[in-house]
C-alpha positions as a Markdown table, in Angstrom:
| # | Residue | x | y | z |
|---|---|---|---|---|
| 1 | Met | -9.4 | -23.0 | -13.0 |
| 2 | Arg | -6.8 | -22.3 | -10.4 |
| 3 | Ser | -8.9 | -19.3 | -9.1 |
| 4 | Asn | -12.0 | -21.5 | -8.9 |
| 5 | Lys | -10.0 | -24.0 | -6.6 |
| 6 | Leu | -8.9 | -21.1 | -4.4 |
| 7 | Ile | -12.4 | -19.8 | -4.1 |
| 8 | Ala | -13.8 | -23.3 | -3.3 |
| 9 | Thr | -11.1 | -23.7 | -0.6 |
| 10 | Ala | -11.9 | -20.3 | 0.9 |
| 11 | Ala | -15.6 | -21.3 | 1.0 |
| 12 | Leu | -14.9 | -24.6 | 2.8 |
| 13 | Thr | -12.7 | -22.9 | 5.3 |
| 14 | Ala | -15.4 | -20.4 | 6.0 |
| 15 | Ala | -17.9 | -23.1 | 6.6 |
| 16 | Gly | -15.6 | -25.0 | 8.9 |
| 17 | Leu | -14.9 | -21.9 | 11.0 |
| 18 | Ala | -18.6 | -21.0 | 11.1 |
| 19 | Leu | -19.5 | -24.4 | 12.5 |
| 20 | Thr | -16.7 | -24.5 | 15.1 |
| 21 | Ser | -17.0 | -20.9 | 16.4 |
| 22 | Gln | -19.1 | -20.3 | 19.5 |
| 23 | Ala | -19.1 | -16.5 | 19.4 |
| 24 | Ala | -21.2 | -14.2 | 17.3 |
| 25 | Leu | -20.3 | -11.5 | 14.8 |
| 26 | Ala | -22.7 | -8.6 | 14.4 |
| 27 | Tyr | -21.8 | -5.8 | 12.0 |
| 28 | Gln | -23.3 | -2.5 | 13.0 |
| 29 | Ala | -23.2 | 1.1 | 11.8 |
| 30 | Gly | -20.1 | 2.9 | 13.0 |
| 31 | Asp | -17.8 | -0.2 | 13.0 |
| 32 | Ile | -14.3 | 0.4 | 11.7 |
| 33 | Tyr | -11.9 | -2.3 | 10.5 |
| 34 | Val | -8.5 | -2.8 | 9.1 |
| 35 | Arg | -7.2 | -5.8 | 7.1 |
| 36 | Ala | -3.9 | -7.2 | 6.0 |
| 37 | Gly | -3.7 | -10.0 | 3.5 |
| 38 | Ile | -1.9 | -11.7 | 0.6 |
| 39 | Glu | -3.3 | -11.8 | -2.9 |
| 40 | Lys | -2.8 | -13.7 | -6.2 |
| 41 | Ala | -3.9 | -11.9 | -9.4 |
| 42 | Asp | -4.8 | -14.0 | -12.4 |
| 43 | Ile | -4.3 | -11.5 | -15.2 |
| 44 | Ser | -6.4 | -12.3 | -18.4 |
| 45 | Ala | -3.5 | -11.3 | -20.7 |
| 46 | Asp | -0.6 | -13.7 | -21.4 |
| 47 | Glu | 1.8 | -10.8 | -21.8 |
| 48 | Leu | 2.3 | -10.3 | -18.1 |
| 49 | Ser | 3.4 | -12.8 | -15.4 |
| 50 | Arg | 1.2 | -13.8 | -12.5 |
| 51 | Glu | 2.5 | -12.6 | -9.1 |
| 52 | Asn | 1.5 | -12.6 | -5.4 |
| 53 | Asn | 1.3 | -9.3 | -3.4 |
| 54 | Phe | 0.4 | -7.9 | 0.0 |
| 55 | Asn | -2.7 | -5.8 | 0.4 |
| 56 | Leu | -3.9 | -3.4 | 3.2 |
| 57 | Ala | -7.5 | -2.3 | 3.5 |
| 58 | Gly | -9.7 | -0.3 | 5.9 |
| 59 | Gly | -13.4 | 0.2 | 6.1 |
| 60 | Tyr | -16.2 | 2.1 | 7.9 |
| 61 | Leu | -19.8 | 0.9 | 8.2 |
| 62 | Leu | -22.2 | 3.7 | 7.3 |
| 63 | His | -25.2 | 1.3 | 8.1 |
| 64 | Asp | -25.5 | -2.2 | 9.5 |
| 65 | Lys | -25.5 | -3.5 | 5.9 |
| 66 | Leu | -23.5 | -0.9 | 4.0 |
| 67 | Gly | -19.8 | 0.2 | 4.4 |
| 68 | Leu | -17.0 | 2.0 | 2.5 |
| 69 | Glu | -13.7 | 0.2 | 2.0 |
| 70 | Val | -10.4 | 1.6 | 0.7 |
| 71 | Gly | -7.6 | -0.9 | -0.2 |
| 72 | Ile | -4.1 | -0.5 | -1.5 |
| 73 | Gly | -1.8 | -3.2 | -2.8 |
| 74 | Glu | 2.0 | -3.2 | -2.7 |
| 75 | Ala | 3.7 | -2.4 | -6.0 |
| 76 | Val | 3.8 | -5.8 | -7.8 |
| 77 | Asp | 6.8 | -6.5 | -10.1 |
| 78 | His | 5.6 | -8.2 | -13.3 |
| 79 | Asp | 7.7 | -9.5 | -16.2 |
| 80 | Phe | 6.1 | -8.7 | -19.6 |
| 81 | Ala | 6.6 | -9.8 | -23.2 |
| 82 | Leu | 4.5 | -7.9 | -25.7 |
| 83 | Asp | 3.3 | -8.9 | -29.2 |
| 84 | Ser | 5.4 | -6.0 | -30.5 |
| 85 | Gly | 8.5 | -7.8 | -29.3 |
| 86 | Ala | 9.3 | -5.5 | -26.4 |
| 87 | Gln | 10.2 | -7.3 | -23.2 |
| 88 | Gly | 11.0 | -6.2 | -19.6 |
| 89 | Ser | 9.4 | -5.6 | -16.3 |
| 90 | Leu | 7.0 | -3.1 | -14.6 |
| 91 | Asp | 5.5 | -2.4 | -11.3 |
| 92 | Arg | 1.7 | -2.4 | -10.9 |
| 93 | Met | 0.0 | -0.9 | -7.8 |
| 94 | Pro | -3.8 | -1.2 | -7.4 |
| 95 | Val | -5.9 | 1.1 | -5.3 |
| 96 | Thr | -9.6 | 0.3 | -4.8 |
| 97 | Leu | -12.6 | 2.2 | -3.4 |
| 98 | Leu | -15.6 | -0.1 | -2.7 |
| 99 | Met | -19.1 | 0.1 | -1.3 |
| 100 | Asn | -19.7 | -3.2 | 0.4 |
| 101 | Tyr | -23.1 | -4.7 | 1.2 |
| 102 | Tyr | -23.4 | -7.1 | 4.2 |
| 103 | Pro | -26.7 | -9.1 | 3.9 |
| 104 | Leu | -26.3 | -10.4 | 7.5 |
| 105 | Gly | -25.3 | -7.0 | 9.0 |
| 106 | Gly | -26.9 | -6.4 | 12.4 |
| 107 | Ile | -27.7 | -10.0 | 13.1 |
| 108 | Glu | -26.3 | -10.9 | 16.5 |
| 109 | Ala | -26.2 | -14.6 | 16.0 |
| 110 | Ser | -24.1 | -14.5 | 12.9 |
| 111 | Arg | -20.7 | -16.2 | 13.0 |
| 112 | Ile | -19.9 | -15.3 | 9.4 |
| 113 | Gln | -20.4 | -12.1 | 7.4 |
| 114 | Pro | -20.6 | -12.5 | 3.6 |
| 115 | Phe | -20.2 | -9.3 | 1.6 |
| 116 | Leu | -20.6 | -8.0 | -1.9 |
| 117 | Gly | -18.9 | -4.9 | -3.2 |
| 118 | Val | -18.7 | -2.6 | -6.2 |
| 119 | Gly | -16.6 | 0.5 | -6.9 |
| 120 | Val | -13.7 | 1.9 | -8.8 |
| 121 | Asn | -10.1 | 0.7 | -9.2 |
| 122 | Tyr | -7.1 | 3.0 | -9.9 |
| 123 | Thr | -3.9 | 1.2 | -11.1 |
| 124 | Arg | -0.6 | 3.0 | -11.1 |
| 125 | Phe | 2.2 | 1.6 | -13.4 |
| 126 | Ser | 5.8 | 2.5 | -12.7 |
| 127 | Ser | 9.4 | 1.4 | -12.9 |
| 128 | Val | 9.1 | 0.2 | -16.6 |
| 129 | Asp | 12.3 | -1.5 | -17.7 |
| 130 | Thr | 12.7 | -2.7 | -21.3 |
| 131 | Asp | 16.0 | -4.6 | -20.9 |
| 132 | Gly | 18.1 | -2.0 | -22.5 |
| 133 | Ala | 15.8 | -1.1 | -25.4 |
| 134 | Asp | 14.1 | 2.3 | -25.9 |
| 135 | Ser | 12.1 | 3.1 | -22.8 |
| 136 | Leu | 8.3 | 2.6 | -22.7 |
| 137 | Asp | 5.7 | 4.5 | -20.8 |
| 138 | Ile | 2.4 | 3.1 | -19.4 |
| 139 | Asp | -0.6 | 5.3 | -18.6 |
| 140 | Asp | -2.2 | 4.8 | -15.2 |
| 141 | Asp | -5.7 | 3.5 | -15.6 |
| 142 | Tyr | -9.2 | 3.6 | -13.9 |
| 143 | Gly | -11.8 | 0.9 | -14.1 |
| 144 | Val | -14.9 | -0.7 | -12.4 |
| 145 | Val | -14.2 | -3.3 | -9.7 |
| 146 | Gly | -16.5 | -5.9 | -8.1 |
| 147 | Gln | -15.8 | -7.9 | -5.0 |
| 148 | Val | -17.3 | -10.9 | -3.1 |
| 149 | Gly | -16.0 | -12.3 | 0.2 |
| 150 | Met | -16.7 | -13.5 | 3.7 |
| 151 | Asp | -15.5 | -12.7 | 7.2 |
| 152 | Met | -15.2 | -15.6 | 9.6 |
| 153 | Leu | -15.1 | -15.1 | 13.3 |
| 154 | Ile | -12.0 | -16.1 | 15.2 |
| 155 | Thr | -12.5 | -13.8 | 18.2 |
| 156 | Glu | -15.0 | -11.0 | 18.8 |
| 157 | Arg | -12.6 | -8.5 | 17.1 |
| 158 | Ile | -10.4 | -10.7 | 14.9 |
| 159 | His | -11.7 | -12.4 | 11.7 |
| 160 | Ala | -10.3 | -14.5 | 8.9 |
| 161 | Thr | -11.3 | -13.0 | 5.6 |
| 162 | Gly | -11.4 | -14.5 | 2.1 |
| 163 | Tyr | -12.4 | -12.6 | -1.0 |
| 164 | Ala | -12.3 | -12.5 | -4.8 |
| 165 | Arg | -12.1 | -9.2 | -6.7 |
| 166 | Tyr | -12.4 | -8.5 | -10.5 |
| 167 | Ser | -11.2 | -5.3 | -12.0 |
| 168 | Glu | -11.4 | -3.8 | -15.5 |
| 169 | Ile | -7.9 | -2.5 | -16.2 |
| 170 | Asp | -5.9 | -1.8 | -19.4 |
| 171 | Ala | -2.2 | -1.1 | -19.9 |
| 172 | Asp | -1.4 | 1.1 | -22.8 |
| 173 | Phe | 2.3 | 0.8 | -23.6 |
| 174 | Glu | 3.7 | 3.9 | -25.4 |
| 175 | Arg | 7.0 | 4.9 | -26.9 |
| 176 | Asn | 7.7 | 8.5 | -27.8 |
| 177 | Gly | 4.0 | 9.3 | -27.5 |
| 178 | Ser | 2.9 | 6.5 | -29.8 |
| 179 | Thr | 1.0 | 3.4 | -28.7 |
| 180 | Val | 3.1 | 0.3 | -29.1 |
| 181 | Asp | 0.7 | -2.2 | -27.5 |
| 182 | Glu | -2.6 | -2.2 | -25.7 |
| 183 | Val | -2.9 | -5.0 | -23.1 |
| 184 | Arg | -6.2 | -5.8 | -21.3 |
| 185 | Leu | -5.3 | -7.0 | -17.9 |
| 186 | Asp | -8.7 | -7.4 | -16.1 |
| 187 | Pro | -7.2 | -9.2 | -13.1 |
| 188 | Leu | -9.2 | -11.7 | -11.1 |
| 189 | Thr | -7.7 | -11.4 | -7.6 |
| 190 | Val | -8.1 | -14.0 | -4.9 |
| 191 | Gly | -7.0 | -13.1 | -1.4 |
| 192 | Ala | -7.0 | -14.1 | 2.2 |
| 193 | Gly | -6.1 | -12.1 | 5.3 |
| 194 | Ile | -6.8 | -11.2 | 8.9 |
| 195 | Thr | -9.3 | -8.4 | 9.8 |
| 196 | Tyr | -9.4 | -6.5 | 13.0 |
| 197 | Arg | -12.6 | -4.7 | 13.9 |
| 198 | Phe | -12.7 | -1.8 | 16.4 |
């Protein structure tokens, strides 16, 4: 529910910026961009806490309507309490590789640029602390990721960006090579940031 409110707020902000901006935003093949933003991940499992994190991304447009994007998030510190009784904290660092589709790419009069993306997510787990109990290990995981978002023009090269991203990610907690608990995270991440286009 909270994620729906954030998405609705981002959409309203996009509409407002699109109406007030007087410049145009035309994505074209060869464009390069970098983005910095803040994210909130709503993890589907109750075992891990919900946290904010910073994200950096960069992209290159192969075509007016298609581009590659690579993103990396800071290592997010989560508290966890497993069904097995184990408690502690861990760091989760997501890395994404996406192919984005820009339906309005190449249109000179556009003041907004919506985009849809699909790709793969790699999540690295580290710094697992079990509050003095026997240590746990967590395997890094790969999964499918989907993204929807919108760039809103501020200046010719600076844009405000809002997006939502869903990833299929599992965390397998192991002790001495045996699985203690399997947690399906599947985070729905809502983010906002500033994009600079070269």
